[in-house]
Biotite code that builds the C-alpha atoms (Angstrom):
import biotite.structure as struc

atoms = struc.array([
    struc.Atom([0.000, 0.000, 0.000], chain_id="A", res_id=1, res_name="MET", atom_name="CA", element="C"),
    struc.Atom([1.149, 3.500, -0.727], chain_id="A", res_id=2, res_name="GLU", atom_name="CA", element="C"),
    struc.Atom([-0.035, 7.048, -0.045], chain_id="A", res_id=3, res_name="LEU", atom_name="CA", element="C"),
    struc.Atom([0.725, 9.251, -3.061], chain_id="A", res_id=4, res_name="THR", atom_name="CA", element="C"),
    struc.Atom([-0.224, 12.276, -5.128], chain_id="A", res_id=5, res_name="ARG", atom_name="CA", element="C"),
    struc.Atom([1.030, 10.455, -8.222], chain_id="A", res_id=6, res_name="LYS", atom_name="CA", element="C"),
    struc.Atom([-1.307, 7.462, -8.505], chain_id="A", res_id=7, res_name="ALA", atom_name="CA", element="C"),
    struc.Atom([-1.078, 7.922, -12.279], chain_id="A", res_id=8, res_name="GLY", atom_name="CA", element="C"),
    struc.Atom([2.503, 6.630, -12.164], chain_id="A", res_id=9, res_name="GLU", atom_name="CA", element="C"),
    struc.Atom([1.095, 3.215, -11.202], chain_id="A", res_id=10, res_name="LYS", atom_name="CA", element="C"),
    struc.Atom([-2.418, 3.157, -12.686], chain_id="A", res_id=11, res_name="VAL", atom_name="CA", element="C"),
    struc.Atom([-1.758, 4.532, -16.187], chain_id="A", res_id=12, res_name="LEU", atom_name="CA", element="C"),
    struc.Atom([1.075, 2.104, -17.035], chain_id="A", res_id=13, res_name="PRO", atom_name="CA", element="C"),
    struc.Atom([-1.177, -0.762, -15.923], chain_id="A", res_id=14, res_name="LEU", atom_name="CA", element="C"),
    struc.Atom([-3.905, 0.464, -18.294], chain_id="A", res_id=15, res_name="LEU", atom_name="CA", element="C"),
    struc.Atom([-1.394, 0.827, -21.122], chain_id="A", res_id=16, res_name="LYS", atom_name="CA", element="C"),
    struc.Atom([0.022, -2.699, -20.560], chain_id="A", res_id=17, res_name="ARG", atom_name="CA", element="C"),
    struc.Atom([-3.406, -4.335, -21.008], chain_id="A", res_id=18, res_name="ALA", atom_name="CA", element="C"),
    struc.Atom([-3.416, -6.566, -24.063], chain_id="A", res_id=19, res_name="LYS", atom_name="CA", element="C"),
    struc.Atom([-6.460, -8.836, -23.805], chain_id="A", res_id=20, res_name="GLU", atom_name="CA", element="C"),
    struc.Atom([-8.752, -7.474, -21.100], chain_id="A", res_id=21, res_name="GLU", atom_name="CA", element="C"),
    struc.Atom([-9.152, -4.305, -19.075], chain_id="A", res_id=22, res_name="LEU", atom_name="CA", element="C"),
    struc.Atom([-11.630, -3.714, -16.253], chain_id="A", res_id=23, res_name="THR", atom_name="CA", element="C"),
    struc.Atom([-12.077, -0.295, -14.669], chain_id="A", res_id=24, res_name="VAL", atom_name="CA", element="C"),
    struc.Atom([-14.172, 0.556, -11.604], chain_id="A", res_id=25, res_name="TYR", atom_name="CA", element="C"),
    struc.Atom([-14.167, 4.333, -11.227], chain_id="A", res_id=26, res_name="SER", atom_name="CA", element="C"),
    struc.Atom([-17.111, 6.569, -10.343], chain_id="A", res_id=27, res_name="PRO", atom_name="CA", element="C"),
    struc.Atom([-15.567, 9.429, -12.329], chain_id="A", res_id=28, res_name="TYR", atom_name="CA", element="C"),
    struc.Atom([-13.526, 9.381, -15.543], chain_id="A", res_id=29, res_name="ILE", atom_name="CA", element="C"),
    struc.Atom([-11.868, 12.294, -17.349], chain_id="A", res_id=30, res_name="SER", atom_name="CA", element="C"),
    struc.Atom([-12.256, 12.480, -21.162], chain_id="A", res_id=31, res_name="PRO", atom_name="CA", element="C"),
    struc.Atom([-8.549, 11.929, -21.863], chain_id="A", res_id=32, res_name="GLU", atom_name="CA", element="C"),
    struc.Atom([-8.661, 8.657, -19.918], chain_id="A", res_id=33, res_name="TYR", atom_name="CA", element="C"),
    struc.Atom([-11.881, 7.652, -21.703], chain_id="A", res_id=34, res_name="ALA", atom_name="CA", element="C"),
    struc.Atom([-9.947, 8.118, -24.955], chain_id="A", res_id=35, res_name="GLU", atom_name="CA", element="C"),
    struc.Atom([-7.168, 5.880, -23.585], chain_id="A", res_id=36, res_name="LEU", atom_name="CA", element="C"),
    struc.Atom([-9.766, 3.163, -22.878], chain_id="A", res_id=37, res_name="LEU", atom_name="CA", element="C"),
    struc.Atom([-11.157, 3.558, -26.418], chain_id="A", res_id=38, res_name="VAL", atom_name="CA", element="C"),
    struc.Atom([-7.615, 3.210, -27.771], chain_id="A", res_id=39, res_name="GLU", atom_name="CA", element="C"),
    struc.Atom([-7.129, -0.018, -25.795], chain_id="A", res_id=40, res_name="LYS", atom_name="CA", element="C"),
    struc.Atom([-10.410, -1.298, -27.222], chain_id="A", res_id=41, res_name="SER", atom_name="CA", element="C"),
    struc.Atom([-9.321, -0.358, -30.760], chain_id="A", res_id=42, res_name="GLU", atom_name="CA", element="C"),
    struc.Atom([-6.138, -2.351, -30.175], chain_id="A", res_id=43, res_name="ASN", atom_name="CA", element="C"),
    struc.Atom([-8.134, -5.481, -29.343], chain_id="A", res_id=44, res_name="GLY", atom_name="CA", element="C"),
    struc.Atom([-8.560, -5.448, -25.563], chain_id="A", res_id=45, res_name="ALA", atom_name="CA", element="C"),
    struc.Atom([-11.981, -6.266, -24.132], chain_id="A", res_id=46, res_name="ASP", atom_name="CA", element="C"),
    struc.Atom([-12.751, -3.189, -22.035], chain_id="A", res_id=47, res_name="VAL", atom_name="CA", element="C"),
    struc.Atom([-15.355, -3.149, -19.252], chain_id="A", res_id=48, res_name="THR", atom_name="CA", element="C"),
    struc.Atom([-16.067, 0.036, -17.317], chain_id="A", res_id=49, res_name="VAL", atom_name="CA", element="C"),
    struc.Atom([-18.129, 0.307, -14.136], chain_id="A", res_id=50, res_name="PHE", atom_name="CA", element="C"),
    struc.Atom([-18.879, 3.934, -13.348], chain_id="A", res_id=51, res_name="THR", atom_name="CA", element="C"),
    struc.Atom([-21.389, 6.230, -11.648], chain_id="A", res_id=52, res_name="ALA", atom_name="CA", element="C"),
    struc.Atom([-24.205, 8.311, -13.112], chain_id="A", res_id=53, res_name="LYS", atom_name="CA", element="C"),
    struc.Atom([-22.773, 11.330, -14.896], chain_id="A", res_id=54, res_name="PRO", atom_name="CA", element="C"),
    struc.Atom([-23.398, 14.378, -12.740], chain_id="A", res_id=55, res_name="ASP", atom_name="CA", element="C"),
    struc.Atom([-20.538, 16.480, -14.119], chain_id="A", res_id=56, res_name="ALA", atom_name="CA", element="C"),
    struc.Atom([-20.024, 17.707, -17.694], chain_id="A", res_id=57, res_name="ASP", atom_name="CA", element="C"),
    struc.Atom([-16.580, 16.109, -18.020], chain_id="A", res_id=58, res_name="TYR", atom_name="CA", element="C"),
    struc.Atom([-17.980, 12.735, -16.903], chain_id="A", res_id=59, res_name="HIS", atom_name="CA", element="C"),
    struc.Atom([-20.908, 13.001, -19.376], chain_id="A", res_id=60, res_name="ARG", atom_name="CA", element="C"),
    struc.Atom([-18.361, 13.682, -22.134], chain_id="A", res_id=61, res_name="ARG", atom_name="CA", element="C"),
    struc.Atom([-16.325, 10.662, -20.998], chain_id="A", res_id=62, res_name="SER", atom_name="CA", element="C"),
    struc.Atom([-19.347, 8.372, -21.181], chain_id="A", res_id=63, res_name="LEU", atom_name="CA", element="C"),
    struc.Atom([-20.109, 9.738, -24.641], chain_id="A", res_id=64, res_name="GLN", atom_name="CA", element="C"),
    struc.Atom([-16.546, 8.947, -25.750], chain_id="A", res_id=65, res_name="ILE", atom_name="CA", element="C"),
    struc.Atom([-16.758, 5.432, -24.302], chain_id="A", res_id=66, res_name="LEU", atom_name="CA", element="C"),
    struc.Atom([-20.072, 4.732, -26.020], chain_id="A", res_id=67, res_name="ARG", atom_name="CA", element="C"),
    struc.Atom([-19.552, 6.523, -29.344], chain_id="A", res_id=68, res_name="GLU", atom_name="CA", element="C"),
    struc.Atom([-15.812, 6.983, -29.741], chain_id="A", res_id=69, res_name="GLY", atom_name="CA", element="C"),
    struc.Atom([-13.833, 10.194, -29.992], chain_id="A", res_id=70, res_name="PRO", atom_name="CA", element="C"),
    struc.Atom([-15.088, 12.974, -32.240], chain_id="A", res_id=71, res_name="ARG", atom_name="CA", element="C"),
    struc.Atom([-13.368, 12.912, -35.642], chain_id="A", res_id=72, res_name="PRO", atom_name="CA", element="C"),
    struc.Atom([-11.102, 15.919, -36.225], chain_id="A", res_id=73, res_name="PRO", atom_name="CA", element="C"),
    struc.Atom([-12.974, 18.810, -37.820], chain_id="A", res_id=74, res_name="LYS", atom_name="CA", element="C"),
    struc.Atom([-10.031, 20.136, -39.849], chain_id="A", res_id=75, res_name="THR", atom_name="CA", element="C"),
    struc.Atom([-10.745, 17.998, -42.912], chain_id="A", res_id=76, res_name="MET", atom_name="CA", element="C"),
    struc.Atom([-14.459, 18.833, -42.789], chain_id="A", res_id=77, res_name="ARG", atom_name="CA", element="C"),
    struc.Atom([-13.788, 22.564, -42.406], chain_id="A", res_id=78, res_name="ASN", atom_name="CA", element="C"),
    struc.Atom([-11.315, 22.658, -45.312], chain_id="A", res_id=79, res_name="VAL", atom_name="CA", element="C"),
    struc.Atom([-13.822, 20.743, -47.442], chain_id="A", res_id=80, res_name="GLY", atom_name="CA", element="C"),
    struc.Atom([-16.563, 23.257, -46.663], chain_id="A", res_id=81, res_name="LEU", atom_name="CA", element="C"),
    struc.Atom([-14.189, 26.152, -47.400], chain_id="A", res_id=82, res_name="LEU", atom_name="CA", element="C"),
    struc.Atom([-13.254, 24.680, -50.788], chain_id="A", res_id=83, res_name="LEU", atom_name="CA", element="C"),
    struc.Atom([-16.913, 24.196, -51.701], chain_id="A", res_id=84, res_name="ILE", atom_name="CA", element="C"),
    struc.Atom([-17.656, 27.806, -50.682], chain_id="A", res_id=85, res_name="SER", atom_name="CA", element="C"),
    struc.Atom([-14.754, 29.074, -52.768], chain_id="A", res_id=86, res_name="LEU", atom_name="CA", element="C"),
    struc.Atom([-16.014, 26.957, -55.657], chain_id="A", res_id=87, res_name="GLY", atom_name="CA", element="C"),
    struc.Atom([-19.462, 28.564, -55.361], chain_id="A", res_id=88, res_name="ALA", atom_name="CA", element="C"),
    struc.Atom([-17.937, 32.057, -55.370], chain_id="A", res_id=89, res_name="VAL", atom_name="CA", element="C"),
    struc.Atom([-15.804, 31.065, -58.358], chain_id="A", res_id=90, res_name="GLY", atom_name="CA", element="C"),
    struc.Atom([-18.895, 29.810, -60.192], chain_id="A", res_id=91, res_name="ALA", atom_name="CA", element="C"),
    struc.Atom([-20.609, 33.166, -59.662], chain_id="A", res_id=92, res_name="LEU", atom_name="CA", element="C"),
    struc.Atom([-17.558, 34.967, -60.999], chain_id="A", res_id=93, res_name="ILE", atom_name="CA", element="C"),
    struc.Atom([-17.463, 32.557, -63.957], chain_id="A", res_id=94, res_name="ALA", atom_name="CA", element="C"),
    struc.Atom([-21.026, 33.506, -64.820], chain_id="A", res_id=95, res_name="CYS", atom_name="CA", element="C"),
    struc.Atom([-19.960, 37.139, -64.870], chain_id="A", res_id=96, res_name="CYS", atom_name="CA", element="C"),
    struc.Atom([-16.705, 36.649, -66.800], chain_id="A", res_id=97, res_name="LEU", atom_name="CA", element="C"),
    struc.Atom([-17.936, 33.920, -69.114], chain_id="A", res_id=98, res_name="ALA", atom_name="CA", element="C"),
    struc.Atom([-16.738, 30.342, -68.742], chain_id="A", res_id=99, res_name="LEU", atom_name="CA", element="C"),
    struc.Atom([-13.044, 31.090, -68.143], chain_id="A", res_id=100, res_name="LEU", atom_name="CA", element="C"),
    struc.Atom([-13.236, 30.797, -64.326], chain_id="A", res_id=101, res_name="ALA", atom_name="CA", element="C"),
    struc.Atom([-15.497, 27.730, -64.415], chain_id="A", res_id=102, res_name="LEU", atom_name="CA", element="C"),
    struc.Atom([-12.628, 25.199, -64.435], chain_id="A", res_id=103, res_name="ILE", atom_name="CA", element="C"),
    struc.Atom([-11.014, 26.380, -61.146], chain_id="A", res_id=104, res_name="PRO", atom_name="CA", element="C"),
    struc.Atom([-14.477, 26.502, -59.540], chain_id="A", res_id=105, res_name="SER", atom_name="CA", element="C"),
    struc.Atom([-15.181, 22.913, -60.574], chain_id="A", res_id=106, res_name="ALA", atom_name="CA", element="C"),
    struc.Atom([-11.837, 21.834, -59.101], chain_id="A", res_id=107, res_name="LEU", atom_name="CA", element="C"),
    struc.Atom([-12.643, 23.566, -55.779], chain_id="A", res_id=108, res_name="LEU", atom_name="CA", element="C"),
    struc.Atom([-16.047, 21.866, -55.641], chain_id="A", res_id=109, res_name="PHE", atom_name="CA", element="C"),
    struc.Atom([-14.498, 18.472, -56.364], chain_id="A", res_id=110, res_name="ALA", atom_name="CA", element="C"),
    struc.Atom([-11.712, 18.922, -53.795], chain_id="A", res_id=111, res_name="GLY", atom_name="CA", element="C"),
    struc.Atom([-14.147, 20.059, -51.104], chain_id="A", res_id=112, res_name="GLY", atom_name="CA", element="C"),
    struc.Atom([-16.475, 17.161, -51.799], chain_id="A", res_id=113, res_name="GLY", atom_name="CA", element="C"),
    struc.Atom([-13.566, 14.706, -51.620], chain_id="A", res_id=114, res_name="TYR", atom_name="CA", element="C"),
    struc.Atom([-12.462, 16.035, -48.208], chain_id="A", res_id=115, res_name="LEU", atom_name="CA", element="C"),
    struc.Atom([-16.010, 15.885, -46.827], chain_id="A", res_id=116, res_name="LEU", atom_name="CA", element="C"),
    struc.Atom([-16.312, 12.292, -48.058], chain_id="A", res_id=117, res_name="LYS", atom_name="CA", element="C"),
    struc.Atom([-12.984, 11.342, -46.415], chain_id="A", res_id=118, res_name="LYS", atom_name="CA", element="C"),
    struc.Atom([-14.063, 12.971, -43.142], chain_id="A", res_id=119, res_name="HIS", atom_name="CA", element="C"),
    struc.Atom([-17.272, 10.945, -43.169], chain_id="A", res_id=120, res_name="SER", atom_name="CA", element="C"),
    struc.Atom([-15.401, 7.720, -44.056], chain_id="A", res_id=121, res_name="GLU", atom_name="CA", element="C"),
    struc.Atom([-12.966, 8.270, -41.180], chain_id="A", res_id=122, res_name="ARG", atom_name="CA", element="C"),
    struc.Atom([-15.844, 8.680, -38.718], chain_id="A", res_id=123, res_name="ALA", atom_name="CA", element="C"),
    struc.Atom([-17.619, 5.593, -40.114], chain_id="A", res_id=124, res_name="ASP", atom_name="CA", element="C"),
    struc.Atom([-14.345, 3.654, -40.034], chain_id="A", res_id=125, res_name="GLY", atom_name="CA", element="C"),
    struc.Atom([-13.965, 4.273, -36.319], chain_id="A", res_id=126, res_name="TRP", atom_name="CA", element="C"),
    struc.Atom([-17.502, 3.107, -35.632], chain_id="A", res_id=127, res_name="LEU", atom_name="CA", element="C"),
    struc.Atom([-16.874, -0.100, -37.589], chain_id="A", res_id=128, res_name="ASN", atom_name="CA", element="C"),
    struc.Atom([-13.367, -0.878, -36.320], chain_id="A", res_id=129, res_name="SER", atom_name="CA", element="C"),
    struc.Atom([-13.274, -0.199, -32.590], chain_id="A", res_id=130, res_name="HIS", atom_name="CA", element="C"),
    struc.Atom([-13.979, -2.948, -30.151], chain_id="A", res_id=131, res_name="GLY", atom_name="CA", element="C"),
    struc.Atom([-17.113, -2.870, -28.082], chain_id="A", res_id=132, res_name="GLU", atom_name="CA", element="C"),
    struc.Atom([-16.699, -1.185, -24.701], chain_id="A", res_id=133, res_name="ILE", atom_name="CA", element="C"),
    struc.Atom([-19.021, -2.525, -22.029], chain_id="A", res_id=134, res_name="ASP", atom_name="CA", element="C"),
    struc.Atom([-20.063, 0.515, -19.966], chain_id="A", res_id=135, res_name="VAL", atom_name="CA", element="C"),
    struc.Atom([-22.133, -0.161, -16.857], chain_id="A", res_id=136, res_name="ARG", atom_name="CA", element="C"),
    struc.Atom([-23.530, 2.664, -14.749], chain_id="A", res_id=137, res_name="VAL", atom_name="CA", element="C"),
    struc.Atom([-23.751, 1.450, -11.157], chain_id="A", res_id=138, res_name="VAL", atom_name="CA", element="C"),
    struc.Atom([-25.670, 3.305, -8.455], chain_id="A", res_id=139, res_name="GLY", atom_name="CA", element="C"),
    struc.Atom([-23.674, 4.329, -5.366], chain_id="A", res_id=140, res_name="ASN", atom_name="CA", element="C"),
    struc.Atom([-20.387, 3.112, -6.870], chain_id="A", res_id=141, res_name="LEU", atom_name="CA", element="C"),
    struc.Atom([-17.455, 4.220, -4.744], chain_id="A", res_id=142, res_name="HIS", atom_name="CA", element="C"),
    struc.Atom([-14.902, 1.465, -5.468], chain_id="A", res_id=143, res_name="ALA", atom_name="CA", element="C"),
    struc.Atom([-11.858, 2.128, -7.609], chain_id="A", res_id=144, res_name="LYS", atom_name="CA", element="C"),
    struc.Atom([-10.152, -0.848, -9.234], chain_id="A", res_id=145, res_name="LEU", atom_name="CA", element="C"),
    struc.Atom([-8.000, -1.167, -12.340], chain_id="A", res_id=146, res_name="TYR", atom_name="CA", element="C"),
    struc.Atom([-7.386, -4.724, -13.540], chain_id="A", res_id=147, res_name="SER", atom_name="CA", element="C"),
    struc.Atom([-5.755, -6.048, -16.694], chain_id="A", res_id=148, res_name="ARG", atom_name="CA", element="C"),
    struc.Atom([-5.545, -9.328, -18.550], chain_id="A", res_id=149, res_name="ASP", atom_name="CA", element="C"),
    struc.Atom([-7.837, -11.408, -16.346], chain_id="A", res_id=150, res_name="ASN", atom_name="CA", element="C"),
    struc.Atom([-6.299, -10.415, -13.047], chain_id="A", res_id=151, res_name="GLY", atom_name="CA", element="C"),
    struc.Atom([-2.662, -10.690, -14.100], chain_id="A", res_id=152, res_name="GLU", atom_name="CA", element="C"),
    struc.Atom([-2.255, -7.308, -12.460], chain_id="A", res_id=153, res_name="GLU", atom_name="CA", element="C"),
    struc.Atom([-4.664, -5.125, -10.461], chain_id="A", res_id=154, res_name="ALA", atom_name="CA", element="C"),
    struc.Atom([-4.463, -1.815, -8.622], chain_id="A", res_id=155, res_name="ILE", atom_name="CA", element="C"),
    struc.Atom([-7.082, -0.751, -6.087], chain_id="A", res_id=156, res_name="PHE", atom_name="CA", element="C"),
    struc.Atom([-7.454, 2.227, -3.786], chain_id="A", res_id=157, res_name="GLY", atom_name="CA", element="C"),
    struc.Atom([-8.998, 5.666, -3.694], chain_id="A", res_id=158, res_name="SER", atom_name="CA", element="C"),
    struc.Atom([-8.097, 7.388, -7.015], chain_id="A", res_id=159, res_name="PRO", atom_name="CA", element="C"),
    struc.Atom([-10.775, 8.020, -9.633], chain_id="A", res_id=160, res_name="ASN", atom_name="CA", element="C"),
    struc.Atom([-9.668, 7.849, -13.266], chain_id="A", res_id=161, res_name="LEU", atom_name="CA", element="C"),
    struc.Atom([-9.446, 11.653, -13.445], chain_id="A", res_id=162, res_name="THR", atom_name="CA", element="C"),
    struc.Atom([-6.589, 14.140, -13.636], chain_id="A", res_id=163, res_name="LYS", atom_name="CA", element="C"),
    struc.Atom([-7.089, 14.985, -9.968], chain_id="A", res_id=164, res_name="SER", atom_name="CA", element="C"),
    struc.Atom([-7.214, 11.334, -8.937], chain_id="A", res_id=165, res_name="GLY", atom_name="CA", element="C"),
    struc.Atom([-4.110, 10.472, -10.934], chain_id="A", res_id=166, res_name="MET", atom_name="CA", element="C"),
    struc.Atom([-1.938, 13.539, -10.301], chain_id="A", res_id=167, res_name="TRP", atom_name="CA", element="C"),
    struc.Atom([-3.222, 15.927, -7.588], chain_id="A", res_id=168, res_name="ARG", atom_name="CA", element="C"),
    struc.Atom([-5.173, 14.324, -4.773], chain_id="A", res_id=169, res_name="ASN", atom_name="CA", element="C"),
    struc.Atom([-3.501, 12.460, -1.948], chain_id="A", res_id=170, res_name="LEU", atom_name="CA", element="C"),
    struc.Atom([-4.608, 8.888, -2.694], chain_id="A", res_id=171, res_name="GLU", atom_name="CA", element="C"),
    struc.Atom([-3.967, 5.437, -1.284], chain_id="A", res_id=172, res_name="VAL", atom_name="CA", element="C"),
    struc.Atom([-3.246, 2.606, -3.728], chain_id="A", res_id=173, res_name="ILE", atom_name="CA", element="C"),
    struc.Atom([-2.326, -1.035, -3.480], chain_id="A", res_id=174, res_name="GLY", atom_name="CA", element="C"),
    struc.Atom([-1.839, -3.784, -5.989], chain_id="A", res_id=175, res_name="GLY", atom_name="CA", element="C"),
    struc.Atom([-1.680, -7.482, -6.631], chain_id="A", res_id=176, res_name="CYS", atom_name="CA", element="C"),
    struc.Atom([-0.533, -9.847, -9.382], chain_id="A", res_id=177, res_name="HIS", atom_name="CA", element="C"),
    struc.Atom([-1.785, -13.140, -10.781], chain_id="A", res_id=178, res_name="ASP", atom_name="CA", element="C"),
    struc.Atom([-5.181, -13.163, -9.083], chain_id="A", res_id=179, res_name="LYS", atom_name="CA", element="C"),
    struc.Atom([-8.410, -14.570, -10.552], chain_id="A", res_id=180, res_name="PRO", atom_name="CA", element="C"),
    struc.Atom([-10.534, -12.106, -12.540], chain_id="A", res_id=181, res_name="PRO", atom_name="CA", element="C"),
    struc.Atom([-13.059, -9.962, -10.756], chain_id="A", res_id=182, res_name="PHE", atom_name="CA", element="C"),
    struc.Atom([-16.676, -10.782, -11.509], chain_id="A", res_id=183, res_name="ARG", atom_name="CA", element="C"),
    struc.Atom([-20.032, -9.436, -10.459], chain_id="A", res_id=184, res_name="GLU", atom_name="CA", element="C"),
    struc.Atom([-21.708, -11.310, -7.616], chain_id="A", res_id=185, res_name="GLY", atom_name="CA", element="C"),
    struc.Atom([-25.397, -11.938, -6.968], chain_id="A", res_id=186, res_name="ARG", atom_name="CA", element="C"),
    struc.Atom([-25.759, -8.739, -4.978], chain_id="A", res_id=187, res_name="SER", atom_name="CA", element="C"),
    struc.Atom([-24.241, -6.663, -7.778], chain_id="A", res_id=188, res_name="GLY", atom_name="CA", element="C"),
    struc.Atom([-20.956, -6.328, -5.945], chain_id="A", res_id=189, res_name="VAL", atom_name="CA", element="C"),
    struc.Atom([-17.649, -7.388, -7.487], chain_id="A", res_id=190, res_name="ALA", atom_name="CA", element="C"),
    struc.Atom([-15.577, -10.059, -5.792], chain_id="A", res_id=191, res_name="TYR", atom_name="CA", element="C"),
    struc.Atom([-12.495, -12.097, -6.593], chain_id="A", res_id=192, res_name="ALA", atom_name="CA", element="C"),
])
């Protein structure tokens, strides 16, 4: 057991080492750690998250990330829309100056449409390729447990999977290796 303000030095490497299975019990989760769990799922780990009802904006965003995946970057979409807009302006100018400016306008339209299509494909690709994350909202959850690869390694204690829990708050943590996996008991409580 250890009392620390740097629980992240123990918990985050455990999460990153998970290859086959990752179980997280944390009432609160920050969006950047939700993205880490999505990444583990994308890399083939079966991810199960037990968490509390979202009563904070950051936790609602985290649950959205876990259920839907991260938002695709908007840069490609925005450039596509800009090119289409420029193409429309170019088409208006072409009407005024005859057909001379029509070719650049057509190219801008085509380029913008291509970027919008790629943006949409990237978003669809994530939805089709990431592994399923089992998110369970548990009433009155207070436990914090981080387990990987069927109990090969587990850390338990007081830190939530948040920036404060990992890097600011004074937290107690302990760990174990090579234990049986945690499973949900009849009363809805996890046991080993």
